[in-house]
A tleap script that builds the chain and sets N, CA, C and O, in Angstrom:
source leaprc.protein.ff14SB
mol = sequence {
  NMET SER ALA ALA GLN GLU ARG THR PRO VAL
  ASP VAL ALA VAL GLY VAL LEU ILE GLU ALA
  ASP GLY ARG PHE LEU LEU THR SER ARG PRO
  VAL GLY LYS VAL TYR ALA GLY TYR TRP GLU
  PHE PRO GLY GLY LYS LEU GLU ALA GLY GLU
  THR VAL GLU GLU ALA LEU ARG ARG GLU LEU
  HIE GLU GLU LEU GLY ILE THR ILE GLY GLU
  ALA GLN PRO TRP GLN VAL GLU ILE VAL ASP
  TYR PRO HIE ALA ARG VAL ARG LEU HIE PHE
  CYS LYS VAL ARG ARG TRP HIE GLY GLU PHE
  GLU MET ARG GLU GLY GLN SER MET SER TRP
  GLN GLN LEU PRO VAL GLN GLU ARG PRO VAL
  LEU PRO GLY THR LEU PRO VAL LEU ARG TRP
  LEU ALA GLU GLU ARG GLY HIE SER GLY PRO
  THR HIE ARG CASP
}
set mol.1.N position { 142.174 98.111 79.604 }
set mol.1.CA position { 142.833 98.195 80.903 }
set mol.1.C position { 141.874 97.673 81.971 }
set mol.1.O position { 140.689 98.007 81.964 }
set mol.2.N position { 142.384 96.864 82.878 }
set mol.2.CA position { 141.541 96.302 83.927 }
set mol.2.C position { 141.267 97.343 85.009 }
set mol.2.O position { 141.950 98.363 85.101 }
set mol.3.N position { 140.247 97.061 85.828 }
set mol.3.CA position { 139.910 97.975 86.923 }
set mol.3.C position { 141.074 98.107 87.895 }
set mol.3.O position { 141.310 99.189 88.432 }
set mol.4.N position { 141.812 97.007 88.130 }
set mol.4.CA position { 142.950 97.059 89.043 }
set mol.4.C position { 144.046 97.976 88.498 }
set mol.4.O position { 144.646 98.745 89.249 }
set mol.5.N position { 144.306 97.893 87.182 }
set mol.5.CA position { 145.323 98.752 86.583 }
set mol.5.C position { 144.911 100.216 86.645 }
set mol.5.O position { 145.743 101.094 86.872 }
set mol.6.N position { 143.624 100.475 86.443 }
set mol.6.CA position { 143.129 101.852 86.497 }
set mol.6.C position { 143.299 102.447 87.886 }
set mol.6.O position { 143.463 103.659 88.020 }
set mol.7.N position { 143.264 101.618 88.919 }
set mol.7.CA position { 143.348 102.100 90.299 }
set mol.7.C position { 144.789 102.189 90.789 }
set mol.7.O position { 145.031 102.745 91.860 }
set mol.8.N position { 145.744 101.664 90.044 }
set mol.8.CA position { 147.147 101.763 90.445 }
set mol.8.C position { 147.579 103.218 90.346 }
set mol.8.O position { 147.478 103.818 89.276 }
set mol.9.N position { 148.061 103.799 91.450 }
set mol.9.CA position { 148.412 105.222 91.395 }
set mol.9.C position { 149.634 105.507 90.524 }
set mol.9.O position { 150.579 104.720 90.462 }
set mol.10.N position { 149.584 106.640 89.867 }
set mol.10.CA position { 150.707 107.169 89.105 }
set mol.10.C position { 151.491 108.059 90.068 }
set mol.10.O position { 150.921 108.948 90.701 }
set mol.11.N position { 152.798 107.820 90.179 }
set mol.11.CA position { 153.621 108.626 91.083 }
set mol.11.C position { 154.001 109.948 90.428 }
set mol.11.O position { 154.472 109.988 89.292 }
set mol.12.N position { 153.785 111.024 91.172 }
set mol.12.CA position { 154.036 112.379 90.687 }
set mol.12.C position { 154.854 113.142 91.733 }
set mol.12.O position { 154.513 113.146 92.916 }
set mol.13.N position { 155.931 113.782 91.288 }
set mol.13.CA position { 156.746 114.636 92.150 }
set mol.13.C position { 156.216 116.065 92.043 }
set mol.13.O position { 156.004 116.577 90.944 }
set mol.14.N position { 156.005 116.702 93.191 }
set mol.14.CA position { 155.421 118.044 93.212 }
set mol.14.C position { 156.300 118.964 94.048 }
set mol.14.O position { 156.690 118.622 95.164 }
set mol.15.N position { 156.610 120.143 93.495 }
set mol.15.CA position { 157.444 121.113 94.189 }
set mol.15.C position { 156.638 122.216 94.832 }
set mol.15.O position { 155.850 122.888 94.166 }
set mol.16.N position { 156.831 122.407 96.132 }
set mol.16.CA position { 156.248 123.539 96.847 }
set mol.16.C position { 157.391 124.523 97.029 }
set mol.16.O position { 158.121 124.474 98.019 }
set mol.17.N position { 157.536 125.425 96.050 }
set mol.17.CA position { 158.603 126.412 96.071 }
set mol.17.C position { 158.205 127.548 96.997 }
set mol.17.O position { 157.163 128.177 96.810 }
set mol.18.N position { 159.044 127.808 98.002 }
set mol.18.CA position { 158.720 128.794 99.034 }
set mol.18.C position { 159.819 129.844 99.081 }
set mol.18.O position { 160.995 129.523 99.251 }
set mol.19.N position { 159.420 131.110 98.928 }
set mol.19.CA position { 160.359 132.227 99.031 }
set mol.19.C position { 160.603 132.567 100.497 }
set mol.19.O position { 159.865 132.124 101.377 }
set mol.20.N position { 161.641 133.356 100.753 }
set mol.20.CA position { 162.007 133.732 102.126 }
set mol.20.C position { 160.857 134.426 102.852 }
set mol.20.O position { 160.729 134.293 104.069 }
set mol.21.N position { 160.009 135.175 102.114 }
set mol.21.CA position { 158.893 135.885 102.756 }
set mol.21.C position { 157.661 134.993 102.957 }
set mol.21.O position { 156.620 135.465 103.415 }
set mol.22.N position { 157.782 133.698 102.612 }
set mol.22.CA position { 156.684 132.765 102.832 }
set mol.22.C position { 155.775 132.545 101.643 }
set mol.22.O position { 154.957 131.625 101.654 }
set mol.23.N position { 155.903 133.384 100.602 }
set mol.23.CA position { 155.059 133.174 99.419 }
set mol.23.C position { 155.440 131.862 98.751 }
set mol.23.O position { 156.595 131.440 98.798 }
set mol.24.N position { 154.463 131.228 98.134 }
set mol.24.CA position { 154.702 129.963 97.450 }
set mol.24.C position { 154.200 130.071 96.011 }
set mol.24.O position { 153.303 130.856 95.705 }
set mol.25.N position { 154.799 129.268 95.144 }
set mol.25.CA position { 154.523 129.341 93.712 }
set mol.25.C position { 153.405 128.391 93.300 }
set mol.25.O position { 153.432 127.201 93.616 }
set mol.26.N position { 152.429 128.935 92.595 }
set mol.26.CA position { 151.410 128.127 91.925 }
set mol.26.C position { 151.535 128.372 90.432 }
set mol.26.O position { 151.884 129.471 90.001 }
set mol.27.N position { 151.249 127.345 89.646 }
set mol.27.CA position { 151.228 127.477 88.190 }
set mol.27.C position { 149.894 126.962 87.688 }
set mol.27.O position { 149.254 126.128 88.328 }
set mol.28.N position { 149.484 127.466 86.539 }
set mol.28.CA position { 148.228 127.002 85.949 }
set mol.28.C position { 148.512 125.803 85.053 }
set mol.28.O position { 149.597 125.683 84.484 }
set mol.29.N position { 147.540 124.930 84.936 }
set mol.29.CA position { 147.681 123.787 84.032 }
set mol.29.C position { 147.487 124.282 82.610 }
set mol.29.O position { 146.530 125.002 82.327 }
set mol.30.N position { 148.398 123.896 81.705 }
set mol.30.CA position { 148.338 124.428 80.343 }
set mol.30.C position { 147.181 123.884 79.512 }
set mol.30.O position { 146.621 122.826 79.803 }
set mol.31.N position { 146.846 124.630 78.483 }
set mol.31.CA position { 145.825 124.214 77.519 }
set mol.31.C position { 146.226 122.864 76.952 }
set mol.31.O position { 147.397 122.628 76.655 }
set mol.32.N position { 145.245 121.978 76.803 }
set mol.32.CA position { 145.509 120.659 76.244 }
set mol.32.C position { 145.691 119.581 77.301 }
set mol.32.O position { 145.664 118.394 76.978 }
set mol.33.N position { 145.877 119.977 78.569 }
set mol.33.CA position { 145.996 118.995 79.646 }
set mol.33.C position { 144.677 118.922 80.394 }
set mol.33.O position { 143.895 119.872 80.392 }
set mol.34.N position { 144.436 117.774 81.041 }
set mol.34.CA position { 143.261 117.627 81.891 }
set mol.34.C position { 143.294 118.728 82.949 }
set mol.34.O position { 144.358 119.043 83.483 }
set mol.35.N position { 142.151 119.305 83.248 }
set mol.35.CA position { 142.036 120.403 84.215 }
set mol.35.C position { 142.796 121.655 83.770 }
set mol.35.O position { 143.319 122.393 84.606 }
set mol.36.N position { 142.856 121.893 82.476 }
set mol.36.CA position { 143.520 123.096 81.958 }
set mol.36.C position { 142.954 124.332 82.654 }
set mol.36.O position { 141.743 124.459 82.834 }
set mol.37.N position { 143.857 125.247 83.043 }
set mol.37.CA position { 143.440 126.489 83.700 }
set mol.37.C position { 143.366 126.403 85.208 }
set mol.37.O position { 143.301 127.435 85.876 }
set mol.38.N position { 143.374 125.208 85.764 }
set mol.38.CA position { 143.365 125.058 87.222 }
set mol.38.C position { 144.759 125.368 87.765 }
set mol.38.O position { 145.763 125.144 87.089 }
set mol.39.N position { 144.806 125.882 88.984 }
set mol.39.CA position { 146.065 126.246 89.628 }
set mol.39.C position { 146.556 125.113 90.514 }
set mol.39.O position { 145.772 124.470 91.213 }
set mol.40.N position { 147.872 124.874 90.478 }
set mol.40.CA position { 148.475 123.759 91.196 }
set mol.40.C position { 149.918 124.101 91.549 }
set mol.40.O position { 150.462 125.119 91.120 }
set mol.41.N position { 150.517 123.225 92.340 }
set mol.41.CA position { 151.955 123.283 92.568 }
set mol.41.C position { 152.604 122.539 91.408 }
set mol.41.O position { 152.095 121.497 90.996 }
set mol.42.N position { 153.716 123.042 90.866 }
set mol.42.CA position { 154.311 122.430 89.677 }
set mol.42.C position { 155.009 121.106 89.961 }
set mol.42.O position { 155.467 120.853 91.075 }
set mol.43.N position { 155.079 120.272 88.937 }
set mol.43.CA position { 155.765 118.994 89.037 }
set mol.43.C position { 155.353 118.096 87.896 }
set mol.43.O position { 154.840 118.567 86.881 }
set mol.44.N position { 155.574 116.806 88.054 }
set mol.44.CA position { 155.203 115.868 87.005 }
set mol.44.C position { 155.506 114.430 87.376 }
set mol.44.O position { 156.042 114.138 88.445 }
set mol.45.N position { 155.149 113.549 86.469 }
set mol.45.CA position { 155.268 112.107 86.684 }
set mol.45.C position { 156.723 111.655 86.788 }
set mol.45.O position { 157.613 112.185 86.124 }
set mol.46.N position { 156.928 110.659 87.642 }
set mol.46.CA position { 158.223 110.005 87.725 }
set mol.46.C position { 158.388 109.100 86.511 }
set mol.46.O position { 157.456 108.402 86.112 }
set mol.47.N position { 159.580 109.119 85.933 }
set mol.47.CA position { 159.908 108.186 84.861 }
set mol.47.C position { 160.565 106.961 85.481 }
set mol.47.O position { 161.028 107.006 86.621 }
set mol.48.N position { 160.603 105.873 84.732 }
set mol.48.CA position { 161.166 104.606 85.234 }
set mol.48.C position { 162.557 104.830 85.806 }
set mol.48.O position { 163.422 105.417 85.156 }
set mol.49.N position { 162.765 104.353 87.036 }
set mol.49.CA position { 164.069 104.428 87.670 }
set mol.49.C position { 164.399 105.743 88.349 }
set mol.49.O position { 165.451 105.855 88.980 }
set mol.50.N position { 163.531 106.746 88.241 }
set mol.50.CA position { 163.797 108.045 88.860 }
set mol.50.C position { 163.370 108.065 90.323 }
set mol.50.O position { 162.386 107.431 90.704 }
set mol.51.N position { 164.118 108.798 91.131 }
set mol.51.CA position { 163.664 109.109 92.481 }
set mol.51.C position { 162.724 110.308 92.389 }
set mol.51.O position { 162.627 110.957 91.347 }
set mol.52.N position { 162.041 110.590 93.483 }
set mol.52.CA position { 161.153 111.760 93.518 }
set mol.52.C position { 161.955 113.031 93.249 }
set mol.52.O position { 161.535 113.870 92.452 }
set mol.53.N position { 163.100 113.179 93.905 }
set mol.53.CA position { 163.897 114.400 93.719 }
set mol.53.C position { 164.409 114.523 92.288 }
set mol.53.O position { 164.405 115.618 91.726 }
set mol.54.N position { 164.849 113.418 91.690 }
set mol.54.CA position { 165.313 113.464 90.298 }
set mol.54.C position { 164.183 113.885 89.357 }
set mol.54.O position { 164.385 114.706 88.462 }
set mol.55.N position { 163.005 113.323 89.566 }
set mol.55.CA position { 161.854 113.676 88.723 }
set mol.55.C position { 161.483 115.138 88.901 }
set mol.55.O position { 161.203 115.835 87.926 }
set mol.56.N position { 161.480 115.606 90.146 }
set mol.56.CA position { 161.127 116.997 90.403 }
set mol.56.C position { 162.138 117.935 89.760 }
set mol.56.O position { 161.759 118.935 89.151 }
set mol.57.N position { 163.409 117.620 89.891 }
set mol.57.CA position { 164.473 118.439 89.290 }
set mol.57.C position { 164.283 118.512 87.769 }
set mol.57.O position { 164.367 119.591 87.182 }
set mol.58.N position { 164.025 117.357 87.134 }
set mol.58.CA position { 163.834 117.302 85.677 }
set mol.58.C position { 162.580 118.075 85.265 }
set mol.58.O position { 162.620 118.890 84.343 }
set mol.59.N position { 161.476 117.815 85.951 }
set mol.59.CA position { 160.201 118.446 85.579 }
set mol.59.C position { 160.246 119.974 85.732 }
set mol.59.O position { 159.757 120.694 84.861 }
set mol.60.N position { 160.822 120.466 86.819 }
set mol.60.CA position { 160.846 121.922 87.022 }
set mol.60.C position { 161.775 122.599 86.025 }
set mol.60.O position { 161.552 123.749 85.646 }
set mol.61.N position { 162.812 121.892 85.601 }
set mol.61.CA position { 163.664 122.463 84.560 }
set mol.61.C position { 162.922 122.456 83.220 }
set mol.61.O position { 162.945 123.450 82.494 }
set mol.62.N position { 162.264 121.336 82.890 }
set mol.62.CA position { 161.530 121.234 81.621 }
set mol.62.C position { 160.375 122.225 81.538 }
set mol.62.O position { 160.161 122.841 80.494 }
set mol.63.N position { 159.629 122.383 82.633 }
set mol.63.CA position { 158.421 123.210 82.623 }
set mol.63.C position { 158.679 124.680 82.920 }
set mol.63.O position { 158.054 125.559 82.326 }
set mol.64.N position { 159.612 124.948 83.853 }
set mol.64.CA position { 159.792 126.315 84.358 }
set mol.64.C position { 161.152 126.919 84.031 }
set mol.64.O position { 161.343 128.123 84.205 }
set mol.65.N position { 162.102 126.111 83.562 }
set mol.65.CA position { 163.420 126.619 83.211 }
set mol.65.C position { 164.342 126.880 84.377 }
set mol.65.O position { 165.374 127.527 84.204 }
set mol.66.N position { 164.003 126.394 85.571 }
set mol.66.CA position { 164.844 126.632 86.745 }
set mol.66.C position { 165.560 125.349 87.156 }
set mol.66.O position { 165.160 124.243 86.791 }
set mol.67.N position { 166.623 125.529 87.920 }
set mol.67.CA position { 167.339 124.410 88.517 }
set mol.67.C position { 167.176 124.540 90.021 }
set mol.67.O position { 167.528 125.561 90.612 }
set mol.68.N position { 166.635 123.488 90.636 }
set mol.68.CA position { 166.353 123.564 92.071 }
set mol.68.C position { 167.533 123.076 92.898 }
set mol.68.O position { 168.359 122.288 92.437 }
set mol.69.N position { 167.589 123.565 94.133 }
set mol.69.CA position { 168.517 123.041 95.126 }
set mol.69.C position { 167.882 121.803 95.744 }
set mol.69.O position { 167.221 121.026 95.055 }
set mol.70.N position { 168.086 121.622 97.046 }
set mol.70.CA position { 167.546 120.454 97.737 }
set mol.70.C position { 166.019 120.441 97.699 }
set mol.70.O position { 165.370 121.472 97.876 }
set mol.71.N position { 165.464 119.261 97.467 }
set mol.71.CA position { 164.018 119.049 97.549 }
set mol.71.C position { 163.763 118.276 98.831 }
set mol.71.O position { 164.125 117.103 98.932 }
set mol.72.N position { 163.142 118.922 99.812 }
set mol.72.CA position { 162.890 118.310 101.117 }
set mol.72.C position { 161.575 117.539 101.075 }
set mol.72.O position { 160.515 118.156 100.976 }
set mol.73.N position { 161.611 116.192 101.147 }
set mol.73.CA position { 160.360 115.429 101.164 }
set mol.73.C position { 159.478 115.921 102.301 }
set mol.73.O position { 159.960 116.167 103.407 }
set mol.74.N position { 158.177 116.065 102.027 }
set mol.74.CA position { 157.289 116.680 103.011 }
set mol.74.C position { 156.065 115.823 103.283 }
set mol.74.O position { 155.898 115.328 104.398 }
set mol.75.N position { 155.214 115.639 102.298 }
set mol.75.CA position { 153.958 114.905 102.480 }
set mol.75.C position { 153.701 114.049 101.249 }
set mol.75.O position { 154.201 114.343 100.163 }
set mol.76.N position { 152.911 112.976 101.425 }
set mol.76.CA position { 152.467 112.145 100.307 }
set mol.76.C position { 150.949 112.015 100.423 }
set mol.76.O position { 150.420 111.751 101.503 }
set mol.77.N position { 150.269 112.202 99.319 }
set mol.77.CA position { 148.800 112.163 99.296 }
set mol.77.C position { 148.355 111.435 98.035 }
set mol.77.O position { 148.879 111.685 96.949 }
set mol.78.N position { 147.384 110.534 98.181 }
set mol.78.CA position { 146.790 109.884 97.010 }
set mol.78.C position { 145.486 110.599 96.693 }
set mol.78.O position { 144.640 110.795 97.565 }
set mol.79.N position { 145.337 110.986 95.426 }
set mol.79.CA position { 144.143 111.707 94.983 }
set mol.79.C position { 143.525 110.938 93.813 }
set mol.79.O position { 144.212 110.551 92.868 }
set mol.80.N position { 142.226 110.733 93.903 }
set mol.80.CA position { 141.494 110.081 92.816 }
set mol.80.C position { 140.837 111.146 91.959 }
set mol.80.O position { 139.947 111.869 92.407 }
set mol.81.N position { 141.292 111.228 90.716 }
set mol.81.CA position { 140.665 112.093 89.722 }
set mol.81.C position { 139.841 111.197 88.809 }
set mol.81.O position { 140.065 109.987 88.773 }
set mol.82.N position { 138.893 111.763 88.071 }
set mol.82.CA position { 138.126 110.934 87.134 }
set mol.82.C position { 139.017 110.219 86.114 }
set mol.82.O position { 138.698 109.109 85.690 }
set mol.83.N position { 140.124 110.843 85.718 }
set mol.83.CA position { 140.983 110.279 84.673 }
set mol.83.C position { 142.135 109.432 85.216 }
set mol.83.O position { 142.735 108.668 84.460 }
set mol.84.N position { 142.461 109.547 86.513 }
set mol.84.CA position { 143.614 108.826 87.047 }
set mol.84.C position { 143.626 108.883 88.565 }
set mol.84.O position { 143.023 109.756 89.190 }
set mol.85.N position { 144.334 107.922 89.130 }
set mol.85.CA position { 144.640 107.941 90.560 }
set mol.85.C position { 146.116 108.307 90.662 }
set mol.85.O position { 146.959 107.655 90.045 }
set mol.86.N position { 146.435 109.342 91.433 }
set mol.86.CA position { 147.813 109.803 91.512 }
set mol.86.C position { 148.308 109.783 92.958 }
set mol.86.O position { 147.566 110.080 93.894 }
set mol.87.N position { 149.584 109.424 93.109 }
set mol.87.CA position { 150.259 109.508 94.404 }
set mol.87.C position { 151.180 110.707 94.310 }
set mol.87.O position { 152.198 110.671 93.618 }
set mol.88.N position { 150.817 111.765 95.007 }
set mol.88.CA position { 151.539 113.027 94.937 }
set mol.88.C position { 152.596 113.077 96.039 }
set mol.88.O position { 152.283 112.988 97.226 }
set mol.89.N position { 153.845 113.219 95.621 }
set mol.89.CA position { 154.975 113.316 96.546 }
set mol.89.C position { 155.361 114.793 96.631 }
set mol.89.O position { 156.065 115.303 95.760 }
set mol.90.N position { 154.901 115.476 97.677 }
set mol.90.CA position { 155.154 116.904 97.832 }
set mol.90.C position { 156.503 117.134 98.505 }
set mol.90.O position { 156.810 116.538 99.537 }
set mol.91.N position { 157.296 118.006 97.902 }
set mol.91.CA position { 158.610 118.373 98.432 }
set mol.91.C position { 158.685 119.884 98.557 }
set mol.91.O position { 158.256 120.617 97.666 }
set mol.92.N position { 159.236 120.340 99.676 }
set mol.92.CA position { 159.481 121.770 99.829 }
set mol.92.C position { 160.812 122.110 99.165 }
set mol.92.O position { 161.801 121.395 99.322 }
set mol.93.N position { 160.817 123.195 98.433 }
set mol.93.CA position { 162.028 123.670 97.759 }
set mol.93.C position { 162.186 125.142 98.134 }
set mol.93.O position { 161.300 125.959 97.886 }
set mol.94.N position { 163.319 125.459 98.730 }
set mol.94.CA position { 163.557 126.836 99.176 }
set mol.94.C position { 164.659 127.534 98.397 }
set mol.94.O position { 164.864 128.738 98.548 }
set mol.95.N position { 165.376 126.774 97.556 }
set mol.95.CA position { 166.463 127.372 96.762 }
set mol.95.C position { 166.373 126.886 95.326 }
set mol.95.O position { 166.135 125.708 95.062 }
set mol.96.N position { 166.567 127.813 94.414 }
set mol.96.CA position { 166.599 127.512 92.984 }
set mol.96.C position { 167.348 128.624 92.295 }
set mol.96.O position { 167.555 129.691 92.871 }
set mol.97.N position { 167.760 128.381 91.058 }
set mol.97.CA position { 168.374 129.456 90.282 }
set mol.97.C position { 167.928 129.329 88.838 }
set mol.97.O position { 167.439 128.290 88.394 }
set mol.98.N position { 168.116 130.427 88.127 }
set mol.98.CA position { 167.648 130.518 86.753 }
set mol.98.C position { 166.422 131.424 86.681 }
set mol.98.O position { 165.783 131.726 87.689 }
set mol.99.N position { 166.125 131.838 85.481 }
set mol.99.CA position { 164.958 132.684 85.246 }
set mol.99.C position { 163.747 131.803 84.963 }
set mol.99.O position { 163.843 130.830 84.216 }
set mol.100.N position { 162.610 132.144 85.559 }
set mol.100.CA position { 161.389 131.385 85.303 }
set mol.100.C position { 160.941 131.601 83.863 }
set mol.100.O position { 160.789 132.734 83.408 }
set mol.101.N position { 160.737 130.513 83.167 }
set mol.101.CA position { 160.205 130.515 81.798 }
set mol.101.C position { 159.016 129.568 81.784 }
set mol.101.O position { 159.152 128.396 82.137 }
set mol.102.N position { 157.879 130.052 81.388 }
set mol.102.CA position { 156.700 129.195 81.335 }
set mol.102.C position { 156.718 128.441 80.008 }
set mol.102.O position { 156.093 128.864 79.035 }
set mol.103.N position { 157.434 127.328 79.980 }
set mol.103.CA position { 157.734 126.605 78.751 }
set mol.103.C position { 156.562 125.819 78.177 }
set mol.103.O position { 156.646 125.318 77.055 }
set mol.104.N position { 155.466 125.704 78.934 }
set mol.104.CA position { 154.280 125.002 78.433 }
set mol.104.C position { 153.114 125.956 78.226 }
set mol.104.O position { 151.974 125.525 78.053 }
set mol.105.N position { 153.400 127.247 78.242 }
set mol.105.CA position { 152.338 128.226 78.040 }
set mol.105.C position { 151.462 128.436 79.268 }
set mol.105.O position { 150.393 129.040 79.174 }
set mol.106.N position { 151.909 127.943 80.414 }
set mol.106.CA position { 151.151 128.110 81.647 }
set mol.106.C position { 151.424 129.490 82.240 }
set mol.106.O position { 152.267 130.236 81.741 }
set mol.107.N position { 150.709 129.814 83.300 }
set mol.107.CA position { 150.936 131.053 84.044 }
set mol.107.C position { 151.512 130.686 85.402 }
set mol.107.O position { 151.386 129.547 85.852 }
set mol.108.N position { 152.147 131.658 86.055 }
set mol.108.CA position { 152.663 131.447 87.403 }
set mol.108.C position { 152.214 132.587 88.297 }
set mol.108.O position { 151.960 133.697 87.830 }
set mol.109.N position { 152.118 132.298 89.592 }
set mol.109.CA position { 151.677 133.304 90.540 }
set mol.109.C position { 152.237 132.981 91.920 }
set mol.109.O position { 152.073 131.868 92.421 }
set mol.110.N position { 152.904 133.968 92.533 }
set mol.110.CA position { 153.365 133.814 93.911 }
set mol.110.C position { 152.194 134.151 94.824 }
set mol.110.O position { 151.570 135.202 94.674 }
set mol.111.N position { 151.896 133.274 95.759 }
set mol.111.CA position { 150.700 133.404 96.577 }
set mol.111.C position { 151.005 133.294 98.065 }
set mol.111.O position { 152.034 132.751 98.468 }
set mol.112.N position { 150.099 133.817 98.862 }
set mol.112.CA position { 150.024 133.612 100.306 }
set mol.112.C position { 148.637 133.035 100.570 }
set mol.112.O position { 147.815 132.945 99.658 }
set mol.113.N position { 148.378 132.649 101.798 }
set mol.113.CA position { 147.038 132.188 102.171 }
set mol.113.C position { 146.178 133.382 102.540 }
set mol.113.O position { 146.667 134.280 103.224 }
set mol.114.N position { 144.937 133.436 102.128 }
set mol.114.CA position { 144.272 132.521 101.217 }
set mol.114.C position { 144.692 132.784 99.758 }
set mol.114.O position { 144.905 133.928 99.356 }
set mol.115.N position { 144.803 131.709 98.988 }
set mol.115.CA position { 145.174 131.794 97.577 }
set mol.115.C position { 144.100 132.573 96.827 }
set mol.115.O position { 142.906 132.323 96.991 }
set mol.116.N position { 144.538 133.515 96.006 }
set mol.116.CA position { 143.599 134.357 95.259 }
set mol.116.C position { 143.277 133.796 93.872 }
set mol.116.O position { 142.220 134.101 93.319 }
set mol.117.N position { 144.158 132.993 93.309 }
set mol.117.CA position { 143.906 132.413 91.991 }
set mol.117.C position { 142.817 131.354 92.100 }
set mol.117.O position { 142.660 130.704 93.134 }
set mol.118.N position { 142.075 131.196 91.019 }
set mol.118.CA position { 141.079 130.126 90.976 }
set mol.118.C position { 140.771 129.756 89.544 }
set mol.118.O position { 140.947 130.571 88.638 }
set mol.119.N position { 140.311 128.534 89.329 }
set mol.119.CA position { 140.042 127.480 90.314 }
set mol.119.C position { 141.332 126.773 90.735 }
set mol.119.O position { 142.323 126.763 90.005 }
set mol.120.N position { 141.290 126.187 91.927 }
set mol.120.CA position { 142.428 125.457 92.469 }
set mol.120.C position { 142.192 123.961 92.241 }
set mol.120.O position { 141.109 123.445 92.517 }
set mol.121.N position { 143.213 123.279 91.737 }
set mol.121.CA position { 143.133 121.847 91.478 }
set mol.121.C position { 142.856 121.102 92.789 }
set mol.121.O position { 143.457 121.427 93.813 }
set mol.122.N position { 141.952 120.102 92.775 }
set mol.122.CA position { 141.648 119.368 94.013 }
set mol.122.C position { 142.872 118.821 94.736 }
set mol.122.O position { 142.909 118.836 95.967 }
set mol.123.N position { 143.872 118.338 94.006 }
set mol.123.CA position { 145.074 117.804 94.640 }
set mol.123.C position { 145.923 118.847 95.332 }
set mol.123.O position { 146.842 118.503 96.075 }
set mol.124.N position { 145.634 120.115 95.103 }
set mol.124.CA position { 146.359 121.216 95.739 }
set mol.124.C position { 145.762 121.571 97.101 }
set mol.124.O position { 146.457 122.112 97.961 }
set mol.125.N position { 144.505 121.276 97.293 }
set mol.125.CA position { 143.808 121.679 98.521 }
set mol.125.C position { 144.436 121.115 99.798 }
set mol.125.O position { 144.554 121.849 100.780 }
set mol.126.N position { 144.851 119.822 99.825 }
set mol.126.CA position { 145.494 119.345 101.060 }
set mol.126.C position { 146.760 120.135 101.400 }
set mol.126.O position { 147.043 120.375 102.574 }
set mol.127.N position { 147.518 120.539 100.386 }
set mol.127.CA position { 148.753 121.292 100.635 }
set mol.127.C position { 148.424 122.631 101.277 }
set mol.127.O position { 149.115 123.071 102.196 }
set mol.128.N position { 147.388 123.268 100.800 }
set mol.128.CA position { 146.994 124.556 101.381 }
set mol.128.C position { 146.588 124.377 102.847 }
set mol.128.O position { 146.881 125.234 103.681 }
set mol.129.N position { 145.915 123.269 103.159 }
set mol.129.CA position { 145.556 122.984 104.562 }
set mol.129.C position { 146.812 122.760 105.403 }
set mol.129.O position { 146.912 123.266 106.521 }
set mol.130.N position { 147.779 121.993 104.858 }
set mol.130.CA position { 149.021 121.737 105.615 }
set mol.130.C position { 149.776 123.031 105.855 }
set mol.130.O position { 150.281 123.263 106.953 }
set mol.131.N position { 149.858 123.878 104.833 }
set mol.131.CA position { 150.525 125.168 105.002 }
set mol.131.C position { 149.811 126.012 106.056 }
set mol.131.O position { 150.457 126.656 106.882 }
set mol.132.N position { 148.479 126.007 106.025 }
set mol.132.CA position { 147.700 126.769 107.005 }
set mol.132.C position { 147.991 126.271 108.416 }
set mol.132.O position { 148.171 127.071 109.334 }
set mol.133.N position { 148.036 124.945 108.592 }
set mol.133.CA position { 148.336 124.378 109.913 }
set mol.133.C position { 149.729 124.806 110.379 }
set mol.133.O position { 149.896 125.225 111.524 }
set mol.134.N position { 150.721 124.704 109.506 }
set mol.134.CA position { 152.090 125.075 109.868 }
set mol.134.C position { 152.208 126.549 110.225 }
set mol.134.O position { 152.982 126.929 111.105 }
set mol.135.N position { 151.442 127.362 109.542 }
set mol.135.CA position { 151.568 128.819 109.692 }
set mol.135.C position { 150.580 129.414 110.683 }
set mol.135.O position { 150.590 130.623 110.917 }
set mol.136.N position { 149.727 128.578 111.266 }
set mol.136.CA position { 148.720 129.079 112.200 }
set mol.136.C position { 147.676 129.946 111.516 }
set mol.136.O position { 147.108 130.848 112.132 }
set mol.137.N position { 147.426 129.673 110.244 }
set mol.137.CA position { 146.432 130.431 109.482 }
set mol.137.C position { 145.047 129.865 109.757 }
set mol.137.O position { 144.829 128.662 109.618 }
set mol.138.N position { 144.117 130.720 110.143 }
set mol.138.CA position { 142.741 130.268 110.307 }
set mol.138.C position { 141.904 130.937 109.226 }
set mol.138.O position { 142.263 131.997 108.712 }
set mol.139.N position { 140.809 130.321 108.896 }
set mol.139.CA position { 139.958 130.843 107.824 }
set mol.139.C position { 140.224 130.103 106.538 }
set mol.139.O position { 140.956 129.113 106.516 }
set mol.140.N position { 139.622 130.591 105.456 }
set mol.140.CA position { 139.738 129.883 104.174 }
set mol.140.C position { 141.188 129.859 103.675 }
set mol.140.O position { 141.969 130.774 103.937 }
set mol.141.N position { 141.520 128.797 102.956 }
set mol.141.CA position { 142.847 128.687 102.354 }
set mol.141.C position { 142.853 129.138 100.899 }
set mol.141.O position { 143.913 129.349 100.310 }
set mol.142.N position { 141.656 129.284 100.322 }
set mol.142.CA position { 141.532 129.677 98.910 }
set mol.142.C position { 140.134 130.257 98.679 }
set mol.142.O position { 139.240 130.128 99.515 }
set mol.143.N position { 139.976 130.896 97.525 }
set mol.143.CA position { 138.661 131.432 97.140 }
set mol.143.C position { 137.906 130.319 96.421 }
set mol.143.O position { 138.494 129.541 95.670 }
set mol.144.N position { 136.614 130.253 96.657 }
set mol.144.CA position { 135.802 129.246 95.944 }
set mol.144.C position { 135.496 129.693 94.552 }
set mol.144.O position { 134.826 128.977 93.807 }
savepdb mol mol.pdb
quit
């Protein structure tokens, strides 16, 4: 693979699921994946021809067993990891139905700021800052 191909970002749809009380869902990366055990917002790669919302709907059903309502596009961030460059398309999701099933052996945790789970995936940190700005939260957004 050429250096240019390695730098081409992989598009990823990410769901920021927010409950009425403001808590948001984080999931751990499953064993066998890069950064296993790190906490992140759930989602996954777009497949050929998919929109961000279609990919997010598919991924959250495959990984968590839920069906989401509207996915509100929110922020886009490019993150360089040692293994890949990713373009993260963050969407807020406030409605879903179904029972949560951790279909990849991951864990889930409803959180407020500052996030108590650790370690937090680097690509998750900008989202925590954006949430802090929106909510007028000062101080740390997560535990080191």
